ZADOTI-578846 format. One record per residue: residue in three letters; y, x, z of N, C-alpha, C in turn. Coordinates in steps of 0.05 Angstrom, whole numbers. Atoms other than C-alpha are relative to their C-alpha. Layout:
% residues N
{res: ALA	n_c2: Y	n_c1: X	n_c3: Z	ca_c2: Y	ca_c1: X	ca_c3: Z	c_c2: Y	c_c1: X	c_c3: Z} $
...
//
This chain:
% residues 83
{res: MET	n_c2: -24	n_c1: 17	n_c3: 0	ca_c2: 0	ca_c1: 0	ca_c3: 0	c_c2: 25	c_c1: 18	c_c3: 0} $
{res: ASP	n_c2: -25	n_c1: -15	n_c3: 1	ca_c2: 70	ca_c1: 23	ca_c3: -12	c_c2: 23	c_c1: -17	c_c3: 11} $
{res: ASN	n_c2: -23	n_c1: 14	n_c3: -11	ca_c2: 140	ca_c1: -1	ca_c3: 1	c_c2: 3	c_c1: -29	c_c3: -9} $
{res: ARG	n_c2: -1	n_c1: 27	n_c3: 8	ca_c2: 126	ca_c1: -67	ca_c3: -33	c_c2: -4	c_c1: -19	c_c3: 24} $
{res: ILE	n_c2: 4	n_c1: 16	n_c3: -23	ca_c2: 103	ca_c1: -93	ca_c3: 34	c_c2: 26	c_c1: -4	c_c3: 15} $
{res: ALA	n_c2: -26	n_c1: 2	n_c3: -13	ca_c2: 171	ca_c1: -77	ca_c3: 64	c_c2: 19	c_c1: -18	c_c3: -16} $
{res: VAL	n_c2: -17	n_c1: 16	n_c3: 17	ca_c2: 206	ca_c1: -109	ca_c3: 5	c_c2: -5	c_c1: -30	c_c3: 3} $
{res: THR	n_c2: 7	n_c1: 28	n_c3: -2	ca_c2: 168	ca_c1: -174	ca_c3: 12	c_c2: 0	c_c1: -11	c_c3: 29} $
{res: GLY	n_c2: 0	n_c1: 8	n_c3: -28	ca_c2: 174	ca_c1: -175	ca_c3: 88	c_c2: -27	c_c1: -3	c_c3: 12} $
{res: GLY	n_c2: 27	n_c1: 1	n_c3: -10	ca_c2: 99	ca_c1: -169	ca_c3: 96	c_c2: -14	c_c1: -26	c_c3: -3} $
{res: THR	n_c2: 11	n_c1: 26	n_c3: 2	ca_c2: 86	ca_c1: -240	ca_c3: 75	c_c2: -16	c_c1: -5	c_c3: -26} $
{res: THR	n_c2: 14	n_c1: 3	n_c3: 25	ca_c2: 55	ca_c1: -228	ca_c3: 7	c_c2: -30	c_c1: 7	c_c3: 3} $
{res: CYS	n_c2: 29	n_c1: -4	n_c3: -3	ca_c2: -21	ca_c1: -232	ca_c3: 0	c_c2: -9	c_c1: 26	c_c3: -14} $
{res: VAL	n_c2: 10	n_c1: -25	n_c3: 11	ca_c2: -63	ca_c1: -171	ca_c3: -18	c_c2: -5	c_c1: -3	c_c3: -30} $
{res: LYS	n_c2: 5	n_c1: 4	n_c3: 29	ca_c2: -83	ca_c1: -201	ca_c3: -85	c_c2: 26	c_c1: 3	c_c3: -16} $
{res: CYS	n_c2: -26	n_c1: -3	n_c3: 14	ca_c2: -9	ca_c1: -206	ca_c3: -105	c_c2: 9	c_c1: 29	c_c3: -1} $
{res: HIS	n_c2: -7	n_c1: -29	n_c3: 0	ca_c2: 3	ca_c1: -134	ca_c3: -84	c_c2: -17	c_c1: 14	c_c3: -21} $
{res: GLY	n_c2: 17	n_c1: -12	n_c3: 20	ca_c2: -56	ca_c1: -114	ca_c3: -127	c_c2: 9	c_c1: -5	c_c3: -28} $
{res: GLN	n_c2: -10	n_c1: 6	n_c3: 26	ca_c2: -29	ca_c1: -150	ca_c3: -187	c_c2: 26	c_c1: 14	c_c3: -6} $
{res: LYS	n_c2: -25	n_c1: -14	n_c3: 3	ca_c2: 39	ca_c1: -120	ca_c3: -177	c_c2: -5	c_c1: 30	c_c3: -5} $
{res: ASN	n_c2: 7	n_c1: -28	n_c3: 3	ca_c2: 7	ca_c1: -51	ca_c3: -172	c_c2: -11	c_c1: 5	c_c3: -29} $
{res: ILE	n_c2: 10	n_c1: -3	n_c3: 27	ca_c2: -30	ca_c1: -61	ca_c3: -238	c_c2: 23	c_c1: 0	c_c3: -20} $
{res: ILE	n_c2: -22	n_c1: 2	n_c3: 18	ca_c2: 34	ca_c1: -82	ca_c3: -273	c_c2: 17	c_c1: 26	c_c3: 2} $
{res: SER	n_c2: -16	n_c1: -25	n_c3: -4	ca_c2: 71	ca_c1: -22	ca_c3: -243	c_c2: -14	c_c1: 24	c_c3: -12} $
{res: THR	n_c2: 16	n_c1: -23	n_c3: 9	ca_c2: 16	ca_c1: 28	ca_c3: -258	c_c2: -1	c_c1: 1	c_c3: -31} $
{res: ASN	n_c2: 2	n_c1: 1	n_c3: 29	ca_c2: 8	ca_c1: 5	ca_c3: -330	c_c2: 27	c_c1: -1	c_c3: -14} $
{res: ARG	n_c2: -27	n_c1: 0	n_c3: 10	ca_c2: 84	ca_c1: 2	ca_c3: -338	c_c2: 4	c_c1: -22	c_c3: -21} $
{res: LEU	n_c2: -1	n_c1: 22	n_c3: 19	ca_c2: 78	ca_c1: -65	ca_c3: -373	c_c2: 29	c_c1: -10	c_c3: -5} $
{res: LEU	n_c2: -27	n_c1: 11	n_c3: 3	ca_c2: 150	ca_c1: -86	ca_c3: -360	c_c2: 20	c_c1: 19	c_c3: -12} $
{res: VAL	n_c2: -18	n_c1: -20	n_c3: 12	ca_c2: 181	ca_c1: -22	ca_c3: -386	c_c2: -11	c_c1: 11	c_c3: -26} $
{res: ASP	n_c2: 11	n_c1: -8	n_c3: 25	ca_c2: 139	ca_c1: -16	ca_c3: -448	c_c2: 21	c_c1: -6	c_c3: -22} $
{res: PRO	n_c2: -21	n_c1: 4	n_c3: 20	ca_c2: 186	ca_c1: -7	ca_c3: -508	c_c2: -5	c_c1: -25	c_c3: -17} $
{res: SER	n_c2: 5	n_c1: 24	n_c3: 16	ca_c2: 151	ca_c1: -62	ca_c3: -548	c_c2: 7	c_c1: -26	c_c3: 15} $
{res: PHE	n_c2: -7	n_c1: 23	n_c3: -17	ca_c2: 161	ca_c1: -111	ca_c3: -490	c_c2: 30	c_c1: -2	c_c3: 4} $
{res: GLU	n_c2: -29	n_c1: 0	n_c3: -4	ca_c2: 233	ca_c1: -90	ca_c3: -478	c_c2: 16	c_c1: -9	c_c3: -24} $
{res: ARG	n_c2: -13	n_c1: 8	n_c3: 25	ca_c2: 251	ca_c1: -103	ca_c3: -551	c_c2: -1	c_c1: -30	c_c3: -5} $
{res: LEU	n_c2: 2	n_c1: 28	n_c3: 4	ca_c2: 230	ca_c1: -175	ca_c3: -546	c_c2: 24	c_c1: -15	c_c3: 11} $
{res: SER	n_c2: -22	n_c1: 17	n_c3: -11	ca_c2: 281	ca_c1: -230	ca_c3: -536	c_c2: -11	c_c1: -13	c_c3: 26} $
{res: GLU	n_c2: 7	n_c1: 13	n_c3: -25	ca_c2: 281	ca_c1: -267	ca_c3: -470	c_c2: -20	c_c1: -23	c_c3: -5} $
{res: GLU	n_c2: 18	n_c1: 22	n_c3: 7	ca_c2: 247	ca_c1: -327	ca_c3: -503	c_c2: -28	c_c1: 11	c_c3: -6} $
{res: HIS	n_c2: 26	n_c1: -11	n_c3: 7	ca_c2: 191	ca_c1: -284	ca_c3: -531	c_c2: -14	c_c1: 13	c_c3: 24} $
{res: ARG	n_c2: 12	n_c1: -11	n_c3: -25	ca_c2: 181	ca_c1: -248	ca_c3: -464	c_c2: -12	c_c1: -23	c_c3: 16} $
{res: MET	n_c2: 10	n_c1: 23	n_c3: -15	ca_c2: 174	ca_c1: -316	ca_c3: -430	c_c2: -25	c_c1: -11	c_c3: -13} $
{res: ARG	n_c2: 24	n_c1: 9	n_c3: 14	ca_c2: 124	ca_c1: -337	ca_c3: -483	c_c2: -24	c_c1: 18	c_c3: 5} $
{res: GLU	n_c2: 21	n_c1: -19	n_c3: -6	ca_c2: 84	ca_c1: -274	ca_c3: -472	c_c2: -11	c_c1: -4	c_c3: 29} $
{res: TRP	n_c2: 8	n_c1: 5	n_c3: -28	ca_c2: 83	ca_c1: -286	ca_c3: -396	c_c2: -16	c_c1: -26	c_c3: 2} $
{res: LYS	n_c2: 14	n_c1: 25	n_c3: -1	ca_c2: 63	ca_c1: -358	ca_c3: -406	c_c2: -28	c_c1: 2	c_c3: -11} $
{res: TRP	n_c2: 26	n_c1: -4	n_c3: 12	ca_c2: 6	ca_c1: -338	ca_c3: -452	c_c2: -18	c_c1: 16	c_c3: 20} $
{res: ALA	n_c2: 16	n_c1: -16	n_c3: -18	ca_c2: -17	ca_c1: -286	ca_c3: -401	c_c2: -9	c_c1: -16	c_c3: 24} $
{res: ARG	n_c2: 8	n_c1: 17	n_c3: -22	ca_c2: -19	ca_c1: -339	ca_c3: -347	c_c2: -20	c_c1: -22	c_c3: -7} $
{res: THR	n_c2: 14	n_c1: 24	n_c3: 7	ca_c2: -52	ca_c1: -394	ca_c3: -387	c_c2: -21	c_c1: 3	c_c3: -22} $
{res: SER	n_c2: 18	n_c1: -4	n_c3: 22	ca_c2: -96	ca_c1: -362	ca_c3: -441	c_c2: -29	c_c1: -5	c_c3: 9} $
{res: ASP	n_c2: 28	n_c1: 3	n_c3: -6	ca_c2: -171	ca_c1: -373	ca_c3: -446	c_c2: -11	c_c1: 24	c_c3: 14} $
{res: ALA	n_c2: 10	n_c1: -24	n_c3: -13	ca_c2: -183	ca_c1: -301	ca_c3: -427	c_c2: 8	c_c1: 1	c_c3: 29} $
{res: THR	n_c2: -8	n_c1: 1	n_c3: -27	ca_c2: -143	ca_c1: -311	ca_c3: -364	c_c2: -17	c_c1: -19	c_c3: 16} $
{res: ALA	n_c2: 17	n_c1: 20	n_c3: -13	ca_c2: -182	ca_c1: -373	ca_c3: -346	c_c2: -28	c_c1: 12	c_c3: 5} $
{res: ASP	n_c2: 26	n_c1: -12	n_c3: -4	ca_c2: -247	ca_c1: -335	ca_c3: -357	c_c2: 0	c_c1: 21	c_c3: 22} $
{res: ALA	n_c2: -2	n_c1: -21	n_c3: -21	ca_c2: -224	ca_c1: -277	ca_c3: -313	c_c2: 3	c_c1: -13	c_c3: 27} $
{res: GLN	n_c2: -3	n_c1: 14	n_c3: -26	ca_c2: -203	ca_c1: -326	ca_c3: -258	c_c2: -26	c_c1: -12	c_c3: 9} $
{res: GLU	n_c2: 26	n_c1: 11	n_c3: -7	ca_c2: -271	ca_c1: -360	ca_c3: -261	c_c2: -19	c_c1: 22	c_c3: 10} $
{res: ILE	n_c2: 17	n_c1: -22	n_c3: -9	ca_c2: -307	ca_c1: -293	ca_c3: -256	c_c2: 9	c_c1: 9	c_c3: 28} $
{res: GLU	n_c2: -10	n_c1: -8	n_c3: -26	ca_c2: -262	ca_c1: -274	ca_c3: -197	c_c2: -9	c_c1: -20	c_c3: 22} $
{res: ALA	n_c2: 8	n_c1: 21	n_c3: -19	ca_c2: -277	ca_c1: -341	ca_c3: -162	c_c2: -30	c_c1: 2	c_c3: 6} $
{res: ILE	n_c2: 29	n_c1: -3	n_c3: -5	ca_c2: -352	ca_c1: -331	ca_c3: -171	c_c2: -6	c_c1: 24	c_c3: 17} $
{res: PHE	n_c2: 4	n_c1: -25	n_c3: -15	ca_c2: -348	ca_c1: -260	ca_c3: -145	c_c2: 8	c_c1: -4	c_c3: 29} $
{res: LEU	n_c2: -10	n_c1: 4	n_c3: -27	ca_c2: -307	ca_c1: -281	ca_c3: -84	c_c2: -18	c_c1: -19	c_c3: 16} $
{res: SER	n_c2: 18	n_c1: 18	n_c3: -14	ca_c2: -355	ca_c1: -338	ca_c3: -68	c_c2: -26	c_c1: 15	c_c3: 7} $
{res: THR	n_c2: 23	n_c1: -16	n_c3: -6	ca_c2: -413	ca_c1: -289	ca_c3: -72	c_c2: 5	c_c1: 18	c_c3: 24} $
{res: VAL	n_c2: -7	n_c1: -17	n_c3: -23	ca_c2: -377	ca_c1: -242	ca_c3: -24	c_c2: 1	c_c1: -16	c_c3: 25} $
{res: LYS	n_c2: -1	n_c1: 18	n_c3: -24	ca_c2: -364	ca_c1: -300	ca_c3: 24	c_c2: -28	c_c1: -7	c_c3: 10} $
{res: VAL	n_c2: 28	n_c1: 8	n_c3: -7	ca_c2: -437	ca_c1: -322	ca_c3: 23	c_c2: -14	c_c1: 25	c_c3: 12} $
{res: THR	n_c2: 12	n_c1: -24	n_c3: -10	ca_c2: -460	ca_c1: -250	ca_c3: 33	c_c2: 10	c_c1: 7	c_c3: 28} $
{res: LYS	n_c2: -12	n_c1: -5	n_c3: -26	ca_c2: -412	ca_c1: -241	ca_c3: 91	c_c2: -11	c_c1: -19	c_c3: 21} $
{res: ASN	n_c2: 10	n_c1: 20	n_c3: -19	ca_c2: -435	ca_c1: -305	ca_c3: 124	c_c2: -30	c_c1: 5	c_c3: 7} $
{res: LEU	n_c2: 28	n_c1: -7	n_c3: -5	ca_c2: -508	ca_c1: -284	ca_c3: 116	c_c2: -3	c_c1: 24	c_c3: 19} $
{res: ALA	n_c2: 0	n_c1: -24	n_c3: -17	ca_c2: -494	ca_c1: -216	ca_c3: 147	c_c2: 8	c_c1: -7	c_c3: 28} $
{res: ILE	n_c2: -8	n_c1: 8	n_c3: -26	ca_c2: -458	ca_c1: -248	ca_c3: 205	c_c2: -22	c_c1: -16	c_c3: 15} $
{res: SER	n_c2: 21	n_c1: 16	n_c3: -13	ca_c2: -513	ca_c1: -298	ca_c3: 218	c_c2: -24	c_c1: 17	c_c3: 7} $
{res: LYS	n_c2: 22	n_c1: -19	n_c3: -6	ca_c2: -565	ca_c1: -242	ca_c3: 216	c_c2: 6	c_c1: 15	c_c3: 25} $
{res: VAL	n_c2: -8	n_c1: -16	n_c3: -24	ca_c2: -526	ca_c1: -202	ca_c3: 268	c_c2: -1	c_c1: -18	c_c3: 25} $
{res: ILE	n_c2: 0	n_c1: 19	n_c3: -22	ca_c2: -520	ca_c1: -264	ca_c3: 312	c_c2: -29	c_c1: -5	c_c3: 9} $
{res: LYS	n_c2: 28	n_c1: 5	n_c3: -7	ca_c2: -596	ca_c1: -276	ca_c3: 309	c_c2: -13	c_c1: 24	c_c3: 15} $
{res: VAL	n_c2: 12	n_c1: -24	n_c3: -12	ca_c2: -611	ca_c1: -204	ca_c3: 330	c_c2: 10	c_c1: 3	c_c3: 28} $
//
C-alpha cells in the first residue's frame, strides 16, 4: 500500500486500491493515445471498459473465485473447531 490510503482517508476497499494500482502501474491514464482522445471519446472508452462482455466475464470469474475462497475458509475454520 502507498499514500493512496492517506489520500482516501483509509475508507477505500482493498479491491479499489488494487484497481488503482493496476491503472497507475500500466500508466493507462497518461498513455499518449488516450490523452489525444476528446473528453467524449475518453468517457466512451471508460464506459466500454466498465460494461463490455469481457468485463462481465472477468467479474464472473472473480465472483466464482471469491466464493471458492470463502467456502475453503469456512471449511478450514470448521475443521479447526472440530479438533
